[in-house]
C-alpha positions, -999 to +999 in steps of 0.1 A: +035-114-098+036-139-067+036-170-085+055-159-116+072-126-109+094-113-081+068-099-058+070-106-021+045-085-003+012-076-010-016-056+015-049-063+018-080-040+015-103-060+043-132-035+043-139-039+003-167-062-006-144-087-029-122-090+005-136-128+008-122-138-026-089-121-018-089-143+016-090-173-005-063-161-028-040-156+005-052-191+022-037-209-010-004-191-006+007-196+029+043-191+024+035-155+010+036-121+028+003-107+034-003-075+053-032-051+054-031-017+038-055+003+060-082+019+037-098+051+050-107+067+015-127+040-006-158+014+000-175+007+030-161+009+067-155-023+087-167-007+120-201+001+128-206+034+108-222+051+138-192+047+156-169+065+128-192+093+117-162+116+105-148+089+084-177+080+061-208+096+042-245+090+049-243+055+031-212+042+056-189+044+029-153+063+033-148+101+019-126+099-010-089+110-008-097+136-035-123+153-012-100+154+020-066+167+005-089+196-009-105+203+022-093+237+038-087+217+074-060+194+055-035+221+056-028+219+094-023+194+120-051+199+138-074+203+107-062+167+098-072+153+131-103+169+132-111+154+099-099+119+108-101+118+146-078+093+166-105+074+182-124+068+152-096+058+132-086+036+158-120+019+160-121+012+121-083-001+117-090-022+145-121-037+127-101-041+097-077-062+114-103-084+132-120-087+096-085-100+081-079-123+109-117-138+104-111-144+068-076-156+064-075-175+097-040-158+107-024-127+116-013-100+087+026-099+085+023-060+084+003-029+087+004+000+061-015+030+052-032+034+018-032+067-001-033+093+027-020+093+061-025+117+089-006+119+125-040+107+139-038+075+116-002+068+122-007+071+158-036+045+153-015+023+133+011+022+158-008+013+188-026-015+171+008-027+162+021-025+199-011-043+206-010-071+181+032-077+175+023-071+140+050-049+120+040-012+110+060-009+078+068+024+082+088+019+113+107-009+096+115+015+067+127+041+090+148+016+111+166-001+080+168+030+059+148+013+034+146+031+002+118+031-020+131+028-055+109+057-070+130+081-044+164+082-061+185+110-075+179+122-106+148+107-111+135+105-147+100+119-144+088+109-175+093+072-165+066+070-136+032+083-137+026+115-114-010+109-118-018+089-089+001+112-066-019+141-082-053+118-076-061+130-109-066+105-138-045+111-167-048+081-190-014+093-210+008+096-181-006+063-168+003+044-200+038+063-202+044+049-166+077+029-169+089+018-136+114-009-150+132+021-166+135+038-134+147+008-118+174+002-148+185+037-150+194+039-115+205+003-109+243+013-103+225+037-072+206+011-059+231-014-059+253+006-033+221+002-009+213-023+014+177-025+011+156-013-016+119-018-020+101-020-051+068-005-047+041-005-074+005-016-075+005-044-101-029-057-114-054-057-140-082-030-149-116-029-158-144-004-152-152-009-118-115-002-109-117+028-129-148+040-109-130+035-076-094+047-079-074+071-102-046+043-099-059+019-127-043+018-160-005+020-148-013-012-128-008-034-159+029-012-164+035-022-126+025-060-133+048-059-164+076-048-143+072-076-117+070-102-143+097-092-167+125-113-177+147-088-176+145-080-141+147-118-134+179-117-148+191-084-132+182-100-098+202-132-107+233-114-122+237-093-094+231-117-066+201-096-055+183-114-024+145-109-026+130-106+010+099-098+026+087-078+055+081-111+074+120-115+073+125-083+097+106-101+127+138-121+133+159-088+135+133-068+151+130-094+182 
């Protein structure tokens, strides 16, 4: 999607076992915009598990998002902050940041949250952003009114799978996912906006991914969206400029 499509940004899960391989991919593409998707719901923690006991199970692996959002404490701010205490979240995201720098030899271009986001998590992301000078993408989106293309009026819900947001695996919904239809159906509306973000999860899937995430089969539809000749044609004909989060550093400074 980077090399042959329209993808301009991607976030790394630095805590995952495959992170060193991903880091080599990043090193080979010095001009691409790579950030961190702070992952607190899957895989091993990057920090010492003894320092983040509320975030992990007895094996030092994160408690998954399905369990988090079904916990009775999740319904209140106080409950969410108890489940994911700010001090522990900060320790973990700082460890994930340090691992990115160690593996990639450079700072990430941006920070983003993954899957779920609590008040304590957002506070930790923002603190680390202030300390490191790295953009927190939520702040950029708010400041510049960047619209996620999936959040458009009269959205055709049949075109975009809700399986991921429900955190339930539904093979039929994922196979029917059609981000290109959403984009094309709403092109007139999107063309009126200054900034639009095409947020997807492109990739291939295998049994290992299916064990880890409810977002699996639909990734190939997202990859198709980024690689499609029709998308490249629309971008060229409408003089749409492809930018990345890195382009906002000059605006913000």
